[in-house]
N, C-alpha and C positions, 0 to 999 in steps of 0.2 A: 403117439405124439399128435397134437393138434396142428395140422399143416395148412389148412385152407383159410383164406380170407374172403369173406363174402363181399361183393361189390355190386353197385348198380341195381339193376332190376331184380336180381335174386334177393338181395338184402331187403329192398323195399317191399317185395311181395311178402316175405316172412314177417317183417315188422308190421305191415298193415294187417296181417292175419292175427296179430296180438291185440288189435283194438278191442274186441269184446272183453278180453281178460283184464284190460286196463280200465276201460270206460265204465265197467260195472261198478267201479268205486267212485263215480262222479268226476273222473278226469277225462280230458280229451287229448288224443294223441295225433300229432302231425309228423309226417315224414317228407324229406326232400333230399335230392341228390345234387351235388355240386355240378355246376355247368348247365343245369336245366333252365328253360326260359324264365321261370318265375324266381329263380335264385339270383336276384339282382337287388341292389340297394333300393329301398322304398322312398328315398328322399335325400335331401342335402345333408341332414344330420348323420345318416348312415354313411353317406359318401365321405364325410369328414373323418369318421372313425376308421374308414378303410385306408386313408392316405398313407399312414405310416406302417401298414401291415405288409408282410411278405406275401407273395402270391398264394402260397399254400394256405396261410391264415385267412386271406381274403376269401378264398373259396369256402373254407369252413364257416366263416362268419356269415356270408350271404346265404349259404344253404341252411344254417341254423336259424337265421331270422325268417327265412321262408317257411321252414317247418313250424316255427312258433306261430306265425300268422295263420297257418292252416289249422293248428291246434286251437287257437283262439276262435277262429271262424266256426269250428265245430261246437265250441262252447257258446256261440252266439254273441261273442264279444268282438266288436270291430277293432281293427288294429291297422295303423299305418306304420310309421317308423318305430322300431324298437331299439332304443339307444342303450346306454350302459350306465350302471352304478358300480364303479370299481370294476371288478371282474364279472359281475352278474348282469344279466339283461334287465333293463328297466321295463317291466311289463305295464300294459295300459292300466289306468285307474280301474279298480274293481276286480282285478284279476291277479293271479299268481301263476308262475310258470318256471320251467327249467329247460335248458337246452343241452344237448350233447351231440358229439359228432365223432365219426371214426371212418376211415377208408372212404372218404368222399360221400358218406351218408350221414345225414343229420336227423335227429329225433327231438321232438319237444313234447312236453306235457303241460297242460294248462287247465285251470279251474277257476271258478268265481272265488274271490277273496272271502266272501261271506261263509264259504264252506271250509276252506283250508288256509292255514297261516303261511305255509310255504311248501314247496315241492322240491324233490331232487331226483334227477334221472341220469343214467350213465349207459352208454352203449360201447361194447367191446366186441370187435369182429376179428381181432388179431390175437393169436396165442401169446402168452407170456412165457419166457424161459423160466425154468424151475428155480434158477438162481435169484430171480426177482422176489422170491418168497420172503427173504430176510428184510426187504424194504417195505413189505406189505403186511406181513403177519408176525405177531409175537410168538414166543416159544410154544405156548399152549395151542395156538392156532396152527402153527406148523406141524405139531403133533397130530392134530385132527386131519390136516391135509395129507399126511403120509401114512399114519399108523394103520388106518382102517380102509384106505383107498383101494387096495387090491392090486393096482398096477400103476405104471407111470402116467398113462393117459388119464386115468381118473384123478390122480393127484394134480395134473395140469388143469383139468376141468374145475376142480375145487379151487385152485389158486385163482383162475380167471374169474369165477363167480364171486369169490371173496373180495378180490380187487375191485370188481365192478360195484358190488354192494357197498364197500367202504367209500368209493367215489361218490355214489348217490347220497349216502348219509353225510359225507363231508359237506356237500352243498347245503343240505338242510341244517346241519349244526352251525354253519357259518352265519345263518340267518337267526337261528334260535338263541344262540349264546353270544355274549359280549366278547370283544377282543380280550384275550388273556384267559378265557375259559374255553372257547371253541378250539377243537383240535387243529393243529397247524400242519400235521402230516398224517398219513394213513395209519401209522403205528400208534397214533393217539386215539384210535377208535377200536373198541373191543367188539367182537361179534361172536354170536352163538348160532349154529345152524338151526333152522326150523323147517317144517315140511315145505313151505313155500318160498324160502329164502334164508334170511338171517335176521336176528334181533341185534341191534347195535346200540352202543352208548359211548360217551366219552370215557376213555379208560380211567381217567383220574377223577371222575365224578360219578355219583349214583344215577344220574339221569341228565337230560331226558332220554328215555328209551324209545327207539324208533324201529318199527318193523320195516324191512326192505324186501320187496318182492323181486324175485329173480326168474326170468323167463329165458329158456334156450332160444337162440337165433342161429340155427345151423350149428357150426362149431363155436359160435360166440354166445353172448348173453346181453339181455337188456335188463337193467335193474332200476327200480324206482321206489321212492317213499313219498307219502303224502301226510303232512302234519296238520292235524286239526288245531283249532285255536287253543284247546287244552292239549298241550304237547304230549301228555301222558295218556291220552285217550285215543286208541287207534280208530281208523275209519271203519264204518260198519262192515263187517265181514272179515276184517283182518284179525287174526288170532293174537292173543297176548299170552 
């Protein structure tokens, strides 16, 4: 069973260690933890967004924006306030990005818009109960989770990786596809395992097909996808 949840400095150290694996694809990665000095609103616009949030959500939001500014700075893109477009962050002109948070740790990936159309990232540091599989995986995917896993711990690792990959892909599909075509829940995303993660697509459509990279983070995972302007063409180095 996956028992541990990484927090604080341990999670940050492991995530920063993944930078070379992520940034070789032309992305930049930022990490922040809730409560650190830089994890504060960058201006009145972010302050307004925080007003109606519960304390836990405020901590997530400010850490996520801090992580995004750090990712953008590594990409050479200056950023002040990062507001919202619906549920997505409104990245500065000329950039794309995605934010995720878990257990008081936030991660963001960012890149120049001229290279990528959109990004999706997801961090999971807590285990999922096996019962959650029916909410995440369709029957064929649940068979993959269990039939060749070997033991319960491996089944749980597969479930967490698949959940995270679908979350990252969900963010990208919500940008790529119009309302009515984009998946509205994780069961609407089909996935197939690859050596580096998963290949995903909307279950009811032939495409777009997105490769999602999955990296272990202790007992957890970090997943991301980067979508070129031609959504059917993977970033250089990603297999099809």
